[in-house]
C-alpha positions in Angstrom: -59.6 92.5 -38.4 -57.2 90.4 -37.5 -55.6 92.7 -35.5 -58.1 94.7 -33.9 -59.2 91.3 -32.1 -55.8 90.7 -31.1 -55.3 93.7 -30.0 -58.9 93.1 -27.4 -58.2 91.8 -24.1 -58.9 89.0 -23.2 -62.0 88.7 -20.9 -62.5 85.5 -18.8 -65.7 83.9 -18.8 -68.3 83.9 -15.9 -67.7 81.5 -13.0 -71.0 79.6 -13.3 -72.9 80.2 -10.2 -72.7 77.9 -7.4 -72.6 77.5 -3.4 -69.7 80.3 -3.0 -71.9 82.9 -3.9 -74.7 83.8 -0.8 -77.9 85.2 -1.9 -77.8 89.4 0.0 -81.5 89.3 1.4 -82.9 92.6 3.0 -83.6 92.5 6.5 -86.3 94.3 8.4 -85.3 96.7 11.5 -86.5 93.4 14.4 -83.6 91.6 13.0 -80.8 94.6 12.8 -81.8 95.2 16.2 -81.5 91.6 17.4 -78.3 91.4 15.6 -76.8 94.4 16.6 -78.6 93.7 20.3 -76.8 90.0 20.2 -73.1 91.7 19.3 -74.0 94.7 22.4 -72.9 92.2 25.9 -73.3 94.7 28.0 -77.4 95.2 26.5 -77.4 91.5 27.0 -76.8 91.4 30.0 -78.6 94.2 31.4 -81.8 92.1 29.3 -81.2 89.7 31.8 -81.5 91.2 34.9 -85.2 93.3 34.0 -85.7 89.8 32.9 -85.2 88.2 35.9 -87.0 91.0 37.8 -90.2 90.7 35.8 -90.1 87.6 36.6 -90.2 87.9 39.9 -92.2 90.9 39.9 -94.6 87.5 38.2 -94.4 85.1 40.5 -94.3 86.8 43.8 -97.7 85.4 44.9 -96.4 82.2 44.4 -93.1 82.5 45.6 -95.1 84.2 48.9 -97.8 81.8 49.4 -94.5 78.7 49.1 -91.5 79.6 50.6 -92.2 83.0 52.9 -96.1 82.6 54.2 -95.9 86.6 54.5 -97.5 89.0 53.0 -95.2 92.3 52.1 -96.8 94.3 54.9 -96.7 91.4 57.5 -95.2 92.9 60.6 -92.8 90.6 63.1 -91.7 92.1 65.7 -89.6 89.8 67.3 -87.5 91.3 64.5 -86.3 94.2 65.6 -85.6 95.2 69.1 -86.8 98.0 71.4 -86.1 100.8 69.0 -87.0 99.8 65.9 -83.2 98.8 64.9 -83.3 95.4 62.6 -81.5 91.9 64.0 -82.6 90.4 61.4 -80.1 90.4 57.9 -80.0 88.7 54.8 -80.3 85.3 55.0 -82.7 81.9 54.5 -85.7 83.5 56.4 -85.2 87.0 54.7 -83.0 87.1 51.6 -82.7 91.2 52.0 -83.8 91.6 55.9 -86.1 93.2 57.4 -86.4 96.8 57.7 -87.7 98.9 61.0 -91.3 97.7 61.7 -89.8 93.7 61.2 -91.4 93.5 57.5 -89.6 91.5 54.6 -87.7 93.8 52.2 -87.2 90.9 49.3 -91.3 90.5 49.5 -92.0 94.2 49.2 -89.9 94.9 46.5 -91.1 92.2 44.4 -94.6 93.1 45.1 -93.0 96.9 44.1 -91.4 95.4 41.1 -95.2 94.3 39.8 -96.8 98.1 41.1 -93.5 99.4 39.0 -94.3 97.5 35.9 -98.2 97.9 36.2 -97.6 101.9 36.0 -95.4 101.9 33.8 -96.9 99.5 30.7 -100.3 100.7 31.6 -99.2 104.3 31.7 -96.6 104.3 29.1 -99.5 101.8 27.0 -102.1 105.2 27.7 -99.4 108.0 26.6 -98.7 106.0 23.0 -102.2 105.7 22.1 -103.3 108.9 22.1 -100.1 110.6 20.9 -99.9 107.9 18.7 -104.1 109.2 17.5 -103.3 112.4 17.5 -100.1 113.0 16.2 -101.7 111.3 12.7 -104.4 112.7 13.0 -102.4 116.5 12.9 -99.9 115.0 9.9 -102.6 113.8 7.8 -105.2 115.9 7.8 -103.7 119.5 8.3 -105.3 122.1 8.3 -107.4 123.4 11.5 -106.7 120.2 13.4 -103.0 120.5 13.0 -103.6 123.8 14.0 -104.7 122.8 17.2 -103.2 120.1 18.1 -99.7 121.1 18.1 -101.0 124.0 20.0 -102.2 121.7 22.8 -98.9 120.3 22.2 -96.8 123.5 22.8 -98.8 124.0 26.0 -98.5 120.6 27.8 -95.2 120.8 27.1 -94.8 124.6 28.7 -96.2 123.1 31.5 -93.6 122.3 34.1 -94.4 118.6 34.3 -92.5 117.9 38.3 -94.5 120.6 39.1 -97.8 120.0 37.8 -97.2 116.2 39.2 -97.5 117.2 42.5 -99.7 119.9 42.3 -102.4 116.9 40.9 -101.3 114.5 43.6 -102.1 116.5 46.1 -104.5 118.1 45.0 -106.5 114.3 44.9 -104.9 113.3 47.9 -107.2 116.2 49.5 -110.1 114.1 49.5 -110.5 110.4 50.1 -112.7 110.1 46.2 -109.8 111.6 43.6 -110.4 113.6 41.5 -112.6 114.0 38.8 -115.4 113.1 40.4 -113.9 109.3 42.3 -113.1 108.9 38.6 -109.1 109.2 39.6 -108.2 107.6 43.4 -105.3 108.6 44.9 -102.5 105.9 44.8 -101.3 103.7 41.6 -104.7 105.2 38.9 -103.3 108.7 40.3 -99.5 108.2 39.2 -101.0 106.6 35.9 -103.1 109.0 34.8 -99.8 111.7 35.3 -97.8 109.6 33.3 -100.0 109.3 30.4 -101.1 113.7 30.7 -97.7 114.3 29.9 -96.3 111.8 28.1 -98.1 111.9 24.9 -96.9 115.5 23.3 -93.1 113.6 22.8 -95.2 110.3 20.9 -97.4 112.6 19.3 -94.5 115.3 17.9 -92.4 112.2 16.4 -95.5 110.8 14.9 -96.7 113.9 13.6 -93.5 114.2 11.7 -93.3 111.5 10.5 -96.7 110.8 8.9 -96.0 114.7 7.1 -93.2 113.2 5.3 -95.2 110.3 4.4 -99.1 110.9 3.5 -97.6 112.5 0.2 -96.3 109.0 -1.4 -96.7 107.2 -3.8 -98.5 104.8 -2.0 -100.7 107.0 0.1 -102.0 108.3 -3.2 -102.8 104.8 -4.5 -104.7 104.2 -1.2 -106.8 107.8 -2.0 -107.2 106.9 -5.7 -108.3 103.6 -4.7 -111.1 104.5 -2.0 -110.1 104.0 1.2 -111.4 106.0 3.8 -108.9 108.7 6.1 -108.5 105.7 9.2 -107.9 102.8 6.4 -104.6 104.2 4.9 -103.6 106.2 8.4 -104.1 102.8 10.2 -103.0 100.3 7.6 -100.4 102.4 5.4 -99.0 105.1 7.2 -98.5 103.8 10.1 -96.9 100.7 9.3 -94.8 102.4 7.1 -93.9 104.2 9.9 -92.4 101.2 11.7 -90.6 99.6 8.8 
């Protein structure tokens, strides 16, 4: 017995836990995104530029009322010559200069950014809502509902986006009332409608695929057994886990 004990290798005792040992913590997708974003200097610089554009777009009316005192469509023929060539370049009076009819380019850029932000947020938001709802229904319910929504997605994706957008803009711009009995006016509402109409199929297809992979998981079966309804399972069980 003594020979066997002497042949056994000596094992050091475990060191006591102290401050040098780090605790392993899980990170959420947003935390991982923020860590990677801070390490990417190009992304940080681009984010600063976007933040400045959003800031100037939001404070455009206040900036105009305090510093410039003229709107985006205010004409000043004194800033152009007789043939419409601007005689004033970038300066304190007009930071980006003026165009051919004397309008301040910087002021028009700020107001144009406001319009772009409104179109992007509303149009993309509508397409996200439509795509998420239809994608969840198609992936969770299956059957005829899935077939109908999937074929609708294929039809919309097969349409030429640019030609359809040009055709809708021309058709709605041909009359003062616009489209759909005056519901869709020309201008910004028409652009929002086109983005929402052709943007939702991409979101719906992605959400449908994720829903198909999650609807047979254990937590969904547990929610069914507990007695929760379809909308509760889709919006409280599947959709949050899709973002996790």
